[in-house]
C-alpha positions in Angstrom: -38.2 -9.4 -64.9 -39.1 -6.2 -66.3 -38.0 -2.4 -65.1 -41.2 -0.3 -64.4 -39.4 2.7 -63.5 -35.9 4.0 -63.5 -35.5 6.9 -61.0 -32.4 9.4 -60.7 -32.3 10.7 -57.0 -30.7 13.8 -56.0 -28.1 12.3 -54.0 -26.7 11.1 -57.2 -27.8 7.7 -57.3 -30.2 5.6 -59.2 -33.0 3.6 -58.0 -34.8 0.4 -60.7 -38.2 0.0 -59.5 -39.0 -3.7 -61.3 -42.5 -4.7 -62.3 -42.4 -7.2 -59.2 -42.3 -4.1 -56.8 -38.4 -4.5 -56.0 -36.5 -1.3 -55.4 -32.6 -1.8 -56.2 -30.5 1.1 -55.9 -26.6 1.6 -57.0 -24.7 4.5 -57.4 -23.9 6.1 -60.3 -20.2 4.4 -61.2 -22.2 1.4 -61.2 -24.9 2.6 -63.0 -22.9 3.9 -65.9 -21.2 1.1 -65.8 -23.4 -1.8 -66.2 -27.2 0.1 -66.8 -27.1 3.5 -68.4 -28.6 1.8 -71.9 -31.1 0.2 -69.6 -34.7 1.4 -70.1 -38.1 1.2 -68.6 -40.3 -1.4 -70.3 -36.9 -3.5 -71.3 -36.5 -6.9 -69.9 -33.5 -7.2 -67.4 -31.1 -10.2 -67.6 -31.3 -12.4 -65.8 -27.1 -11.9 -65.0 -27.3 -8.5 -64.6 -30.2 -8.8 -62.5 -27.7 -10.5 -60.0 -24.8 -8.3 -60.3 -27.3 -5.3 -59.4 -28.9 -6.8 -56.3 -25.9 -7.1 -55.0 -24.9 -4.0 -55.4 -28.3 -2.4 -54.4 -27.4 -5.0 -51.4 -23.9 -3.5 -50.9 -24.5 0.0 -51.4 -27.3 -0.3 -48.8 -25.6 -2.2 -46.2 -22.7 0.6 -46.8 -24.8 3.4 -46.2 -26.0 1.8 -42.9 -22.5 1.7 -41.4 -21.6 5.3 -42.7 -24.9 6.6 -40.8 -24.1 4.6 -37.6 -20.4 6.2 -37.9 -21.6 9.6 -38.2 -24.1 9.3 -35.2 -20.7 8.5 -33.3 -17.5 6.4 -33.5 -17.4 3.1 -33.1 -15.0 -0.1 -33.1 -15.2 -2.9 -35.4 -16.6 -5.8 -33.7 -19.6 -3.0 -32.7 -20.6 -2.0 -36.0 -20.4 -5.5 -37.2 -23.0 -6.4 -34.7 -25.0 -3.7 -35.0 -25.0 -4.3 -38.9 -25.9 -8.0 -38.9 -28.6 -7.1 -36.2 -31.8 -8.5 -37.6 -30.7 -10.5 -40.5 -30.8 -7.7 -43.4 -27.4 -8.3 -44.5 -25.1 -11.2 -45.0 -22.0 -11.9 -42.9 -19.6 -11.5 -46.2 -21.2 -8.7 -47.3 -20.6 -7.2 -43.4 -17.4 -7.9 -43.7 -16.3 -6.7 -46.8 -18.4 -3.5 -46.3 -16.1 -3.3 -42.8 -13.2 -3.7 -44.8 -13.8 -1.4 -47.6 -13.8 1.4 -44.5 -10.7 0.3 -42.7 -9.3 0.8 -45.5 -10.5 4.0 -46.3 -9.6 5.2 -42.7 -12.6 5.8 -42.0 -13.4 2.3 -39.0 -10.3 2.3 -36.8 -10.3 1.2 -33.6 -6.7 3.3 -32.4 -8.7 5.8 -33.1 -11.8 5.3 -31.8 -10.5 4.6 -28.3 -8.4 8.0 -28.6 -11.0 10.1 -29.3 -13.6 8.7 -26.9 -10.9 8.6 -24.3 -10.2 12.3 -24.4 -14.0 12.9 -24.4 -14.6 11.3 -21.6 -12.2 12.8 -20.3 -12.9 16.2 -20.9 -16.6 15.2 -19.2 -15.0 14.1 -15.6 -14.6 10.1 -16.6 -12.1 8.2 -14.8 -9.2 6.2 -16.6 -10.7 2.8 -15.1 -14.4 3.5 -16.0 -13.1 4.9 -19.5 -11.2 1.5 -19.8 -14.6 -0.6 -19.2 -16.6 1.5 -21.5 -14.1 1.3 -24.2 -13.8 -2.6 -23.5 -17.6 -2.5 -23.1 -17.4 -1.1 -26.8 -16.0 -3.5 -28.3 -12.4 -2.4 -28.5 -9.8 -5.3 -27.9 -7.7 -5.4 -24.1 -4.7 -4.8 -26.6 -6.4 -1.7 -28.4 -6.7 -0.3 -24.8 -3.9 -0.3 -22.9 -1.6 1.2 -26.4 -4.6 4.0 -26.4 -3.6 4.7 -22.7 -0.6 7.2 -22.1 1.8 6.7 -19.9 1.6 6.5 -16.0 2.0 10.0 -15.3 0.1 12.1 -17.8 -2.4 8.9 -17.0 -2.7 10.3 -13.3 -2.6 13.8 -14.2 -5.8 13.3 -16.6 -7.3 11.3 -13.7 -6.9 14.2 -11.3 -8.5 17.1 -13.7 -11.4 13.9 -14.5 -11.6 13.9 -10.7 -11.8 17.7 -10.4 -14.5 17.9 -13.0 -16.6 15.2 -11.3 -15.9 16.9 -7.9 -17.0 20.2 -8.5 -20.1 19.3 -10.0 -21.0 17.2 -7.5 -20.4 19.8 -4.8 -23.1 22.0 -6.8 -25.7 19.6 -5.5 -24.2 19.4 -2.4 -24.9 22.9 -1.3 -27.8 22.4 1.2 -25.6 19.8 3.2 -24.4 21.6 6.2 -22.8 18.9 8.3 -18.7 18.7 7.0 -18.5 15.1 7.7 -21.5 13.8 5.6 -20.6 16.6 3.2 -16.9 14.5 2.7 -18.3 11.7 2.6 -20.6 11.7 0.1 -17.9 13.5 -2.3 -15.6 11.2 -1.9 -18.3 8.0 -2.0 -19.4 9.7 -5.5 -15.9 9.8 -6.5 -14.9 6.1 -5.6 -18.4 5.2 -7.3 -16.5 6.9 -10.6 -13.3 4.6 -10.2 -11.3 7.5 -9.1 -7.8 6.1 -7.4 -8.2 6.7 -3.3 -5.2 8.8 -3.0 -6.3 11.1 -5.3 -9.6 11.4 -3.7 -8.6 12.1 -0.4 -5.9 14.9 -2.1 -9.1 16.7 -3.8 -11.5 16.5 -1.4 -9.8 18.3 1.3 -8.3 20.7 -1.1 -11.5 21.6 -1.9 -13.5 21.4 1.5 -11.2 23.5 2.6 -12.1 26.3 0.1 -9.0 27.6 -0.7 -6.7 27.5 -3.9 -6.9 23.6 -5.5 -3.8 22.6 -7.2 -5.0 22.0 -11.3 -1.8 20.2 -12.2 -0.2 17.0 -9.5 
């Protein structure tokens, strides 16, 4: 197989275009180790072709994984599923890339659960709903449980998240003049978001009275 063109990319990777149209993009380290003596027009030895093809696939899979992680945190199971979707990357390659990311601290289910949980709480999401969302993203039940704070802290988080959620809902209930209907609508909304009933009753009572609201339990 002849090398048709060698191109040094702006990000320091190197692209080899072969005579059949195949494009192999490899890392600079791989290029200097294996291909720096190659030139356009030369034949590419079969063994080296196989090595560079494997490296190009690994780099493509790694780039895809890093791109997904740059968008938001992913659990290992979720990221694996996305990389396998479409059949572009074989399972052993995907598992190797995931191991590479884990060893470098770039893929950590415990950290992802903690960060995502904190983000959702700041948006007024109940702890019960947070746990469900984490499980839906592929975080194990054990990791989800370990990411939760102690019971008192959890209730305090729920209380603060509930107040955020309730105040947001109240802005859409400004035109409701019937106090009972307003109370019922607000209570149902908070219950549908997974907040504990005792906290809902306390928050609704304080918010609708119009006085000061306890920000801490």
